[in-house]
C-alpha positions as CSV (number, residue, x, y, z in Angstrom):
1,M,-37.5,106.5,209.7
2,A,-34.5,104.9,210.5
3,A,-31.6,107.3,209.4
4,E,-29.9,105.1,207.4
5,K,-32.0,102.1,207.1
6,T,-31.2,100.2,203.5
7,R,-33.8,98.7,201.4
8,R,-32.3,96.4,199.2
9,I,-35.1,95.3,196.0
10,K,-34.9,92.0,195.0
11,D,-38.1,91.9,193.3
12,L,-39.1,92.5,189.7
13,D,-42.7,94.1,190.7
14,T,-40.8,96.8,193.2
15,L,-38.1,97.7,190.1
16,K,-40.9,98.3,187.9
17,A,-42.6,100.5,190.4
18,L,-39.6,102.5,191.2
19,G,-38.4,102.4,187.4
20,H,-40.8,105.7,186.4
21,P,-39.1,109.0,186.0
22,L,-41.2,111.0,188.6
23,R,-41.3,108.2,190.9
24,M,-37.6,108.5,191.3
25,R,-38.0,112.0,191.5
26,L,-40.5,111.9,194.2
27,F,-38.5,109.3,196.3
28,R,-35.2,111.6,195.9
29,A,-37.1,114.3,197.0
30,L,-38.6,113.0,200.3
31,R,-35.1,111.5,200.9
32,M,-34.4,115.1,202.0
33,T,-36.9,116.4,203.4
34,G,-37.8,113.5,205.1
35,T,-41.7,113.9,205.4
36,A,-44.0,115.8,203.4
37,T,-47.5,115.6,201.6
38,A,-48.8,115.4,198.0
39,S,-49.0,119.0,197.4
40,Q,-45.8,119.8,199.1
41,L,-43.9,117.5,196.2
42,A,-46.1,118.8,193.2
43,D,-44.5,122.1,194.0
44,Q,-40.9,120.4,194.3
45,V,-41.3,118.3,191.0
46,D,-43.4,120.7,189.3
47,E,-46.3,118.2,188.6
48,A,-50.2,118.4,189.4
49,V,-51.2,117.1,193.2
50,S,-53.6,114.4,191.4
51,L,-50.7,112.9,189.7
52,V,-48.0,113.2,192.6
53,S,-50.7,111.7,194.9
54,Y,-51.1,108.5,192.4
55,H,-47.6,108.0,192.1
56,L,-47.1,108.7,195.7
57,R,-50.0,105.6,195.9
58,K,-47.7,103.4,193.7
59,L,-44.5,103.8,195.9
60,A,-46.6,102.9,198.8
61,T,-47.9,99.8,197.6
62,H,-44.8,98.5,196.9
63,G,-43.6,99.4,200.4
64,L,-40.9,102.3,199.6
65,I,-42.3,105.0,201.1
66,E,-45.3,104.7,204.0
67,E,-47.5,107.2,206.0
68,A,-46.1,109.7,207.8
69,E,-47.4,111.7,211.3
70,G,-48.3,115.3,209.9
71,T,-46.2,118.2,211.4
72,T,-49.4,121.0,210.7
73,G,-52.2,119.2,213.1
74,D,-54.7,119.0,209.9
75,A,-55.5,115.6,209.3
76,R,-57.0,116.3,205.9
77,E,-53.5,116.2,205.1
78,R,-51.6,113.1,203.9
79,W,-47.8,112.9,205.3
80,W,-45.6,110.5,203.8
81,Q,-41.6,109.7,204.3
82,P,-39.5,107.0,202.5
83,V,-39.0,103.6,204.4
84,A,-35.3,103.7,204.2
85,A,-32.5,106.1,203.9
86,T,-31.4,104.7,200.5
87,L,-32.4,101.9,198.0
88,V,-30.2,99.6,196.5
89,T,-30.2,97.6,193.5
90,R,-28.2,94.7,192.5
91,D,-27.1,93.2,188.8
92,E,-26.9,90.1,190.8
93,D,-30.6,89.9,192.0
94,F,-32.2,90.3,188.5
95,R,-29.3,88.2,186.0
96,D,-31.6,85.2,186.3
97,A,-33.9,85.8,183.2
98,P,-33.6,88.6,180.2
99,E,-36.7,90.7,181.3
100,S,-35.8,90.9,185.1
101,L,-32.0,92.0,183.7
102,A,-33.4,94.4,181.3
103,A,-35.5,96.2,183.7
104,H,-32.7,96.2,186.0
105,I,-30.2,97.9,183.2
106,A,-33.3,100.2,182.4
107,V,-33.8,101.6,185.9
108,S,-30.1,102.0,186.3
109,R,-29.9,104.3,183.0
110,M,-32.5,106.6,184.1
111,H,-30.6,106.7,187.6
112,A,-27.6,107.8,185.6
113,R,-29.4,109.8,183.8
114,Q,-31.4,112.2,186.7
115,Q,-27.9,112.3,188.7
116,S,-26.6,113.8,185.4
117,E,-29.6,116.5,185.1
118,L,-29.1,117.5,188.7
119,H,-25.8,117.9,187.9
120,E,-26.0,119.9,185.0
121,S,-28.6,122.1,186.4
122,Y,-26.2,123.4,188.9
123,L,-23.8,123.8,185.9
124,D,-26.2,125.9,184.3
125,A,-26.9,128.1,187.7
126,Q,-23.1,128.0,188.7
127,S,-22.8,131.9,188.7
128,A,-25.8,132.3,191.1
129,W,-23.8,130.2,194.0
130,D,-21.3,132.2,195.9
131,D,-17.9,132.0,195.5
132,A,-17.9,129.2,198.7
133,W,-20.5,126.9,197.1
134,R,-18.7,127.3,193.8
135,G,-15.0,126.8,195.5
136,A,-16.8,124.2,197.6
137,A,-18.2,122.0,194.5
138,F,-16.2,119.3,193.0
139,T,-15.9,116.7,190.1
140,S,-13.5,114.1,190.1
141,E,-12.8,110.7,188.2
142,S,-9.9,108.5,189.4
143,L,-8.4,105.8,187.4
144,M,-7.3,102.4,189.1
145,S,-6.0,99.0,188.7
146,L,-8.2,96.6,191.2
147,T,-9.9,93.1,192.1
148,A,-13.9,92.7,192.5
149,D,-13.1,91.8,196.1
150,E,-10.5,95.2,196.3
151,L,-13.6,97.1,194.3
152,S,-16.5,96.1,197.1
153,Q,-14.4,97.0,199.9
154,L,-13.5,100.5,198.4
155,R,-17.8,100.8,197.8
156,E,-18.3,100.1,201.5
157,E,-15.3,102.5,202.5
158,L,-17.0,105.1,200.7
159,N,-20.3,104.2,201.7
160,E,-19.4,104.6,205.0
161,L,-18.2,108.2,204.7
162,A,-21.2,109.2,203.1
163,V,-23.4,108.1,206.1
164,K,-21.2,109.7,208.2
165,W,-21.6,113.0,206.6
166,R,-25.0,112.7,205.3
167,A,-25.7,111.8,209.9
168,R,-23.6,115.0,210.7
169,G,-25.8,117.0,208.3
170,Q,-29.5,115.7,209.8
171,A,-28.3,115.9,213.3
172,A,-27.5,119.7,212.6
173,R,-30.9,120.6,211.1
174,D,-32.5,118.2,213.8
175,A,-31.2,120.8,215.9
176,G,-32.0,123.6,214.0
177,D,-28.9,124.8,212.6
178,T,-29.4,125.6,209.6
179,E,-27.3,128.5,208.4
180,G,-25.5,128.5,205.6
181,R,-26.7,125.0,205.1
182,E,-27.8,123.3,201.7
183,N,-28.8,120.3,200.1
184,V,-25.6,118.5,198.5
185,A,-25.5,116.0,196.0
186,L,-22.8,113.5,196.0
187,H,-22.4,110.9,193.5
188,M,-20.2,108.2,192.9
189,Y,-19.3,104.9,190.6
190,G,-17.5,102.2,190.8
191,F,-17.3,100.0,187.7
192,P,-14.9,98.0,185.5
193,F,-13.9,98.6,181.9
194,R,-10.8,97.9,179.4
195,T,-10.8,100.0,176.6
196,W,-13.6,102.8,176.2
197,T,-14.4,105.0,173.0
198,P,-16.7,108.2,172.7
199,G,-20.2,106.6,172.7
200,G,-19.4,104.2,175.2
201,K,-18.0,101.4,173.2
202,E,-16.0,98.7,174.2
203,Q,-13.3,97.8,172.2
């Protein structure tokens, strides 16, 4: 798999295929492991192997993951890998019809919920991490006044920075440098708003 290959999803069928909570979790798990079997992934997501295998085949049917070369030499094992390091969906690709737009919003909401759940799971277990990791972890919010073009430029700059650090971590792991290294999630949002009240209602 190319380390920073990006797959932009533009068709409704593929979007719907991704829009399943377990499939989204499986894709995220594969992004972190690089390659894995259904059995390995079932342990990670705490689901039955048969169910995981079914959803992996669905992801493969829509070109989101592909078979990979195994690492154990056991020909009976089926290994999988993501076709790209990053999946991208854009509103502009789905705004032409109500069904497409509704599906894109639903998938975006699911993705946001899973990101929030991942962060909350860290907060729940925060006391189990040592002081170095607790000191390094952060959350932040920056409010600014930008044009749409400026927000697009900011997005690209932040993506480039994330790519740099992801490549650094992957290179270290590939070289066997795993001491003190953990999986890290970095969530970034950038969107316009005017005024906001609890519940997300715009005034």
